[in-house]
N, C-alpha and C positions, 0 to 999 in steps of 0.2 A: 473413503472417497469423498470428494467434494461433489455433491449432487445439485447444488443451487448456487450459482456464481453471479455476482453483480459486477458490471464494468461501467465506470463513469465515462460518458461520451460527451465530447464537446466539439468545437469546430477548429481546434488548433491543429497544425500540421502533425504534431506528435501523436495525436489520437489515432492516426492510421496504424502506427506500429503497436500502440496500446491495444487496439482492437484485434490486431493480428495475434498478439500474445494471448489475449482472452480466448480467441477461437482455438488456439493450440491447446490451452489448458482445458477448456470445456470439452473438446473432442477427446483428449486423453482420459478425462475423468468421466466421460459419458454424462455430462452435466447439462442442466438447463441454464441458459445464459440470459440474464436480464440486462438490457441497456438502460442506463439512467441518464436522462438529459435534464439539466436544471435550468429553469428560466428565471433569472434574477430580476426582481422588481426593486428599483431604487426607491428608498424612503425619502420622498421629497418633503421638506418642511412646509407647513401650511402657508406661511407667508410667501414662499417662493412658488408654490403650486398654483396660486391664483394668478400669477404672472405668466405662467406657461400655458399656452392654448391646449385644451384637452385633445385636440386633433393631433398635436405633436406627440404627446404622451402615448396616445393610441397607436400612432404610426411606429414608434419605437418598440412598443410591446409586440406589435404584429410582425415587425421585422425579426425579432427574436424567435417568435413562434414559427415563422417561415424557416429560419435556420434549423430549428428543431425538426421540422418535417424533412429537410434535406438530410440531416444526420440520421433520422429514422430510416430513410430510404437506403442509405449506405449500409447501415447496421443490418437491416433485414435482408438485403441482398447478400451480404457477406455470410450471414448465418445460414441462409438457404443454400448457398453454394457449398458451404462446409458440411451441410447435413446435420445441423445442430438445432435442437429445440430451443426456442427463444421467446422472449416477451419484451415489451417496451414500456418504459415509464417516463412520461414527460411531466415534470412537476414544477409549479411556480412557487418560489420562496423569496423572502427578503434577500437582497444582495448581501447583507451582512451575515446571513445565516446559511450560506452555501455549504460550508463544511459541516455545520450541525445537521443539516438536512441529509447530506450524504452519509453521515455517521448513523442517523436514524434508519436509513434504508440498509446500511451494512449490517445492523443488528439482526436483520431478518434473512441473512444469507450465510452460507458456509464459508465463503471466501469473497473478498471484495478486491477488485483490481482498479487501481488509480494511477494517474500519471504523476511523475515527479514535477514539482512546481518549476515552471520556466519563468525566470524573472524578466525575460524579454517578451513574453507573450502578451498580446493585446486582447486576447479572448476574455470577455467579461466573466466567464466561468472559471478562469484561472486565477485563484487567489492564494496568497502565501500561506494561509492556514491549512490548505489542503495539499498533501495528505496528512500533515502533522497532526491536526486536530482529530481526524478520523482514526488514526492509529491510537491516539490517547483516549478517545471516548467511546469507540464502538464496542470494545470488548471482544472483537473477532479478528481473525488473521487478515492482514491487508498486504496484498502483493503490489509493490510500487514499481512502475516501469519507467526507466530513464527517458528524458525527453530527447535525447540524442542517441542514435545507434539503431542497428537492426539486430534482432534476436531470433536466430533460426531455431534454436532450441531453448527450452526453459525447464530446468529441473533434472537434466540428465547428469550434470556434474555439480554437486551441491557443496558449498562451503558453509559449515555450521559454526557460528560464533558462540562458543560455549563457556559458561561458568555455572556452577551449581546454584543458580538463583531462580526464583520462581518464574520470572518473566522469560528466562532462557528455556526453562523446562516446558512452559506452555507453548513457546514458539516451536520447540522440537515436536511436542505432541500434536500441535495443529498443522505441522508441515509433513506429517506422516504420509499423506497421499503422494506427495512429491518424493519423499525419501524412499518409500517402498518401491517406487518405480525407477529410481535413479540408477545409473550405471556406475557412478562413483560418488562417494561422500567423504569429505575431510572434516574432522572435528578439530577446530582450532581454539585453544584456550590461551588468550593473550594476557600477559602479566599475571600468571597463575597464583603468585604469592602476594598479590597486592589486594588489600581489603580484608576486613575481619571475617567476612562470610566465606572466604577461601581457605581459612585455616582450620576448618573442621572436617578432617578426613573421615570417610565412611568405609571401614574395612570391607573388602570383598565386593564393593560396588564400583562399577566402571561404566561410563556412558556408552563406550564402544560395545561392551558386552550386551547392554540393553538393546542397542540398535541391531546387533547380530541376531537376537531372538525374534526380531521383526523381519529377518531375512535381508538386512541391510549390512553390507560389508563396508565398514568405515575405518579409515585410518585416523589416528589421534595425534595431535601435535600440541606442544606447549612452547610458546615463544614470548620473549620479553620485547616490548616495544621500545627498543633503545634508540633514542635520537629521533623517533617519529611518533606520531599519535597512534593510538590503537585503531582508530578509523582508517588511517593510511595503511597500517599493517594489514588489516583485513582486505582492503582493496588490492594491495600488492600481492598477497597470497592468492586472492581470487584470480588475478591476472596470471600468476605463475601456474596455477592449476587449470587454467582455461575454464573456470567455473562459470556456469550460466545461471546460477541462483545463489544468493546469500540468505541464510536463515538466521535471524537474531531476535532476541528480546529487545524491547524498546523502553527507554526511560526507567532505568532501575533505581533512580533517585527522584525525590520530589521535583516537580517541574521547574520551580523557581531556581533551585540549586543547579539543575541541569542547564538552564539557560545561562546562568552566570558563569558556569564552568565550561561551557561548550558542549562536550559530551560526544560519545560515539554515535548516538542516534542522530543528532543534528549534522554531524559530519557526513554520515552515510546519506541522509536526505538531500544534502547539498551536492555531494560529489560522487554519487553512485555511478558505476559504469555498467552494471548488470542489474537485472531485476532483483529486488530485495523483499523478502517476506518478513514482516514485522508484526509483533503483538505486544501490547502494553497492558500491565495490570495495575498501573498507578490510578488511584481514585481521584477524580476531580468532580466538581459540582456540575450538574446538568444545567442547560440554559435556564435563565431566570423567568422566561415567558414562553408560552407554547409556540411552536413553529407554525408558520402559516403554510399550509399545504392545500393544494387544490388539484 
């Protein structure tokens, strides 16, 4: 069970549905829900700062703090109405470290719920690095909610993107609270014979058998992504199955190579149509300087 869930709260229109998803998950898991509101502080060069009246800077920061209070009121009312135990974290950080700060908080929770990046959003807390960087650096499962759509259920009909890789194994392990409560689960192995790691059969071992021992009745499919990308294949099968959650490992290759080649992770982050639970085990360096937290 997820007992301690974090949800990123901002003032974007998409946050309404993100919070609704977080409430559904928290209620189903009987979990404590923490709302995280980040207050970005722009790092103004010294030569420019002396030209900007301190009153203007103070007004801008106060405006952001006021928006946080409004968001807090909405969050606390929604949690109270849902009968969910909750807490609120309102944190100041450098504008360039929003994703790093969210990742730091994610490491202290069982599950983190973020919104898909909306390239059209003008919210200062909406940055292209989030949720990408949080998935990469937190080491914990991240549930990403699309910025478009309504999601009446989450986790009743699950599509598992499977290959016998460590990132996929961890994603399945960390999604067990969803899987064990799911009404239906489909395990999809796309392009099963592609890649050296797929050519090592383990006699007598089957992922569907393992899930069955957890009380999960899962069907297993193998499909070749002929003429389309693996990412499109996953989204297409999710639509065919009316899936309300996709579970997958993220960044199975070094990040630079993934960026050059595109990759399933990037495709899902950009084009997801249902919530996606991701977990990455790729190691990257931590921030080079301490985060400013207050």
